[in-house]
Every structure is written in structure tokens, then in C-alpha cells.
N, C-alpha and C positions, 0 to 999 in steps of 0.2 A: 198531731194536727188531724189525724184521721178519725178522731172521735166522731166526726160528722160524716164519715164516709161509709156508713153501712145503714141506711135508712129506708123508709117506705116511699112508694110512688103513688100519687093520688090523681083523682079526676077533678078537672076544673070546670067552672061554668061562670058566665058573666061577661060583661063588656070590657073593652080595653081601649086605652088611648095611645098606646105605643104598639107597634106591630113589627114582629120579626118575620121576614119573608121566609117561607118554608114550603116544602113540597108535601102536601097531605098524603097520607097512606090510605089504603083501602078502608072503607067504613062498613064493609059487610060483616055480619056476625058469624061466629062459628063455635061449635061446641067442642072444639079441640081441647084435649086434656093432656098435659105433659106428664101426669102421674103414670100413664100407661107406657111411656117411652122407656125402652131398655137402655141401660148404660153401656151395653156391649161388653160387659165385664167378663173376663176369663179367670177361672179359679186357679190357673196354673201359677204357682208361686214363683217369685223372683228368688235369685240366689240369696241365701241368708235369711229368708223369711218364709214362714209356713203359710199354707193356704188360709188357715184360720186368721193369721195376723193380717194378711192382705185384705181379706173380707172385712175384718174389723176396721181396718184403715179406711176402706171404701165407705163403710157406713158412717164412720166418724166425719169424714170430709163431706159426705152428703148432708149430714145433719148440720154441719157448720153453715153450709150454703142455705139450707132451708131456714135456719134461725136468723142468720145475720146478713144474708145477701139473697133474698128471694128472687129478684130478677135473674141473677146468674143461675139460680137453681132452675127457673123456668126455661131459660135459654139453653140449658144443657140438651134439650130435646133436638136442637137444630145442629148440634155438633156431630160430625161423622162418628159412627159407632167405634171405630178403631182408635179415636182420639178422646173419647169421653173420660177415660180414667185419667189421662193427662190433664184434661180440662178441670176435673174435680180437684186434682192435686194443686194445680196452678192457682185456682180461685181460693181454695182453702188456705194455701200459703199466704195469699194476700190478706185474708181475714186474720190469720194469726199475727201477722206483722201489724196490721191496723189496730188490733185490740191491745197491743202493748201499751199504747198511750193511755188507754182507758183503764187498764188493770194494774199497771205498775204503781207501787206506793210512793216512789220518788224517782227522780231522773237517773240516779245511779243504778237502781234496779232495772229501769227501762233500758239503759245502755247495756247492761249485762245480758238481758234477754235478746236484744238485737244482735249482740255478738254470738250468742248461742245459735241464732238462726244463720248467721254467716258461716259459722263452723259446720252447721248442719248441711247447708248447701254444698260446701266443699267436700264434706264426707260423703254425701249422697252421690255426687258426680264422680267421686273416686271409687264408688262401689261398696262403701261400708257405711250405710245410713244408720243413724241411731234408732233405737226402738221407739220412735215417735210416729204417730199415725200418718201425718202429712208427709214426713220424710220417707216412710215405707211405701206409701202409694206413689210418690214421685219416683222413687227408685224403680218400682214396678213398671211405671210408665216409660221410663228411660230404657229399661231392659226390653220391653215390648217393641219400642220404636226401633231399637237396634236389630231385633230379630226380623221385623217386617221389612227393613231396608238393607239387610246384610251389613249393618254398621256404617252405612253410607250417610245416614242422617242422624242428627243429634240436636237436642235442645241446647240453647246457649246459656251456660251458667251465668254469664255476666249480666243478663237481664234480671235474674233473681237478685243478684248483688246490688245492682243499681236501684232496684225497687226498695231494698232495705235502706240504702244510703239516702234516697229521696225522702222516705218516711222519717228517717232519723233527723234530717235537716230541719224538719218542721214539727218535731215532737213537742216543742214548747209553745206551739200555736202562734208563732210570730206572724205578722202580716207579710204578704208578698210585696216586694218592693215595686213591682210593676206587673202589668198584664203579661208581658213576655216571660217573667219569672214564673208566673202561674202556668203558662203554657208549657214551660220547660218541666215543671213539676208533673203536669199531666202526662207529658211525653214519657217521663221516666217511670211513671207508675202505671197508668191505665193503658198507654200504648204498649208498654212492655208486656203486659198481660196478653195482649192480642198477638204480639210477635211470638211469644212463647207458644200460644195455642196454634198459630199457623205452622210453626216448626214441628209440631207434633203430628201434622197431617200425613206426611211432611210436605212443607212448602218452603222454598227459598227464592221467592220472587220479589224483585225490587218493587214492582208495581203493586203487589198485594200488601207489602210492608208500607208502602206509601199511603194506600187507602187506610190501613190500620192506624197509621200515625195520626191522620186527621180525625178518625172516629174516636181514638183514645184520648186525644186532646179535648174533644168536645165533651166526652164523658167525664174527664177529670175536672174540667172547669165547672161543670154542673154539680159534681160531687162537692166541690168547695162551696158553691152557692147554697146548696142544700144544708150545709152545716152551719151557716151564719147564725140562725136563731139558737141552735144548740150550744154554740160556743159563746155567743154573747150573753145568753141567759141559761147557764147549765142547770138542768133539773137535778133533783136528788138522785143518787146512784140507783140504778135499776139492774139487779142481778138476775132478772128473769129474761124470758124470750123477748127479743126485739127483732122482728122480721125486717129485713132490710131491702134497700133498693139499689140505686147506683152506688151508694156509698153510705152512710149514715152511721148510727152508733148507739152504743150504750153511753150513759153519761160518764164523764171522767170521775174516777174515785179520788183523784188527788187535787183537782182544782175546781171542785164543784161550787165554790163561792166566788170565784174570780172569772169575770167575763173576758173574752178575747174577740178581737175583730181581725180576721185574716184577709179581708178584701184587699186587692192591690192598691198600694198607696198612690200611685200615679192616677188611677181612675177616681179615687176619692178626692184628690186635689182638683182634678179636671172638672168634677161635678159639684165641688164645694160641699163635700160631706166630711164631717169630722168623726173620728172613732169615738170620741166622747159622746157625741150626740146619739150615736147608735146604741152605746151602752146605757145611756140615760133614758132615751125615748123609744128605742126599738123601732117599730114600724112607722112611728110618727117622726122619725129623724128627717129633717129637711133634705130634700133632693135624693134621698136614698133610692127610690125607684129608678131615678135616672142613672145612678151608678150601676144598679143591678141590670138595667136594660143594656147598658154599654158592654158589660161583661158577658151577659147572655147572648148578645149579638155576635160576639166573637165565637162562642160555641156553635151558634147556628151557622156562621160562616164556614166553619170546618165541616159541618155536615153537608152543606150545599156544595162545597168543593169535592167532598167524597162522592156525592151523587153524580156530579158532572164528570168526574174522573172515570167512575165505573161505566157510565153511559158511553163516554168516548172510547174507552178500551174495548167495549163490546162491539162498537161500530167501526173499529179499526181506525179511529181518528187519533190525532196527536194529543198527548198530555201537555197542557199548556204551561206547566211549571215544573221545575226540578224538585226532586226529593231532597230536602235539606239535610237529611241524616244518612244519605247514601254512602258517604265516605267515613262515617263513624266506625271506630274499631269494632263495635258490637255487631255491625252489619257486614257480612262478607258474601258477595254474590259471584256466581260463575261468570266467565267472560261473555257467555251467550246472553246473559242478563244485562251486563253493563254496556254492551255495544249498542243497546237500544235506548240509552238514556237520552232525554230530550224529546225527540219525536215519538218515542215509544215503539214497541214491537209491532204495532199495527199501523204505523205511519204510512203515508202515501209512498215515501221512498222505500220502506221495507217491503211493502206489498208489490211495488213496481219491480224491484229486484227479483222477488219471488216469481211474479208472473212472467218476467222475461226468461227466467230459467226454465219455467215449466212449459213455455211455448216454443222453446228452442227445438229445431229439427232433430237435434241429437238426444232430446229428452225421450226416454222410454217409459216414463211414469204413467201409471193408469189414472183414471178419474178419481178413484178412491185414495190413491197415494197422494194425488194433488190436494185433495181436501184435507187429508190428515196432516199435511205439512203446511197448510195455510196458517199464517201467524194469527189470524183472527180466530180461527177454530181453536187453536192451542190456548189462546188467552181466555176465550170463553169457557173452555173446559177447566182451566185453573180457577177462574172466578166462581164457576158453579160448585166446584169441589170445596172451596173455602167460604162459600157464602154464609153459612151458619155462624162463622166466627165474627162476622160483621153485624150480627143482630143487636148488639148493645146500642147501635145507632138508633134503633126503633125505640128502646127505652128512653134514650136521651131526648129524642124528638118529642115523645109523649109528654115528658116532664116540661120541656120548653113551651109546649102548647098550653099546658095548665098554668105555667107561670105567666104567660101572656094574658090569659083570661082573667087573672086576678090583678092585672095592671102592674105586674112586677113587684107585688107586695111579698117579699121573701118571707115574712112572718105569718102569712096566711096558713092556718092550720091544715087546710085541705092539701097542701103540698106535701104533707108527711103521711098521707094515707096510702094504702096499697093501690097500685095501678092495675085494676081488674081487666083493662083492655089489652094488656101486654101479650098474653098468650095468643089471642086470635089476630092481633095486629102483626105480631111477629110471624105467625103462620102464613098469612097472606103475603107478607113482604118476602118471606123465604121462598114461597111457591112462585111468586111473580118476579123474583130476583130484583127487588127494589130495596132501597134503604132510606 
């Protein structure tokens, strides 16, 4: 189903009749170039791999991003240097899994390749990766994280495995039964990528994961929308470069004569859109823009929620909703994190307790100690350190704005062009700590 999840991002213009409420990002231009940004790569080889092999793996993964996921390649510049190798490995892993649906000659071969990657993940995390570039670079990143943190922090293997399982469940391009199913798919794929990147910093914050969940869901929903034209009317196989965006793809080599519609069935029913009308009429299918608008609005809602959350956290205000995945087996937080669920670490109650302690006559803390222990300061430092991980929100917002400008015509060709504004929009968002 990922055939459509490695594409280009484009600039839109024109009027619209439907409006998604959004927060505009800065419109100032900048000559910022991501090509000059260092990956922070160390040539010290991991156990079992030579320096030459690690360097070759880094170049391989960088080329994968450049060819098939150009926004992720652009956004590498905003990841902390110490985590850029991990970021390259994580995003390259995603591309390798995504391309299986495009390159496998039949479902059996596809299943075998997915199993290879499951075995690869298990072997890599056990310290014996196969001589495959992505596996070697991931093993290198795991080793470096262990060294930096004295083995106290580690990436979670289960996120890699659940990403494989989520991709596998939709290898046949079947439609999502509901918008909730689509959100679950986005959580298991795009949110997982953000969780893994956060863990490489390292970070183990419930609130940062909560932000990542919303941003990942928005990105995943948009990736599916972007793929609608490519799946409904698959082009001839293209074995050359296909620079990508949020998700997009090379054409499938196995089903290039058969169209598929993956849009949630409940939304199609709600807006009176049939799959057959999309396959027969494409952009002219009755009510199709209404269905796209409804789905895109859900993605926008997740971005708006993420913005509101980050603003409240920075201001020491309560987060107004629980993190629905906080009790998942894949997420494990220290008790200091969990005790703040609900009102959040910067809630009025938390700050009042802190202020009472600091103003006690028996307190001998200095002004600097007082500030360093302020929960608001701690949260802001966490957010600042991880802010680059959340930059996919900018790419998602830019594409939503372009979709709105073409009145939610998902077949408009401009939606598949490169988003030239992403580097400088992301730069100012990163500098201003906005999403």
C-alpha cells in the first residue's frame, strides 16, 4: 500500500471553496541550504563492521533518502548531529519496507522480503546485523547511542517490527475500513518513525511522544491521500529516480494495470462516493472533493492539536487530553514522567508544589538551582532539543495548504511536484520553535 508513500511535494495556487483552519508559518525567504549541513558522522566502526563498510552504508542510506524521500533528506539538517546517523538508518529502513510492494513480483516474494527484514531487525538488535547497508548503519547507531548514554538508553525494536506489520497488512492496497483504521495505520508507521528518532536523542518523554503521535498521524494520513491518483491509475513501471515527499512511490511492477482505492470506506459512504466512480472518472467522480476534504481535515486537526500542546507545554499549562498510547507495551516511561499524566509536568498543581518547596524557610536552594529545577524550564529544554524531530509537521502543513488551494482535487498534477519552500519554511519554524 506504500507504493504511494514516497512522492514529491508541490506548490499550489488558486481559489478554494473549502477551508481547513491552520496556523500559517513564516513567509520570509531564506537562502538556507541543507547540502552544507554535516551529518555528524563518526568514522569509528561498530563491532563487526569496518570503517569502510559503515561509510558505504551511510552513503547508501543518504542516497535512498535523496532519491525516494527528499523531504526527509532535507529535514536531516534539523536533527541533532549525534542522532543523524540513527535518523538516516530509520528513514532508509522505512523506504526499504515501503518499496517491497513496488518491487516484489508477487505476494509470496513480498512476504519473504518482509520476513527478511524482521529477521534483520532481530539480528541487528542482538548485535549481529547482516551485511546489508541499512542494517549496518542501524547497528552503528545503536552502538553509538549505547556509548553516549552508558547503555542507559536504547531504541525500541518493537517500533521497527510494528512498522513492518502495518505495511504488510496493506500490501494488497485494500481500502481502510474507517478513518480510525487509517489513523491507526499512520500511528504504526509514521508515528513510529518519530518515536524511534526521539529515542535516538535520547528522549523518553511521554509528552514528546504524544506530540510525535499527532504529527505522525497527520503525515500518515496525507501520505495515503497523496497516493490516491497513483493507485487508482498506476503508471507504467519507472525504474529510474523518483524523488519523494511525505511518502510517494515508484509505480508497482505487479499491479500496474489494476487500480485500487484505499480511501476509508466510512468516509466514502458518508460523502456518497463510490470506489467505482473514482476508478472510472478520477477527478470527476461525484463528491470526491468532499471525501478528500473530510480526510484532510482530520490530518489538519492533528497538527492543530500538536501546536496547541507544544504551546501549552512551553507556557506551563495543562495538556487538555490524555495520550491514548501511554499504556501501550511499546511505550515505557519512568515514574517521574507518568506522575504528571493529565495536568502535565507544567500544570498549576505541579508548579504550586514546586514553588511551595522552593519558598520554604528550610530551603537553601540558590536562584540558579531554583530555575534549573523549574518544571517549565525542564520541559522547554526537552522540547528545544527534540524540535527538529517534529519538522515533518511543516512538510505536512505545506501540502495541506496546496491541497486546499486546488479545492481538494487530489488528482491535480501540482500536488506531485517538489515543495521548494520546505527548506526555508522548516528553517524558520525550527528557529522560532513553531510547527
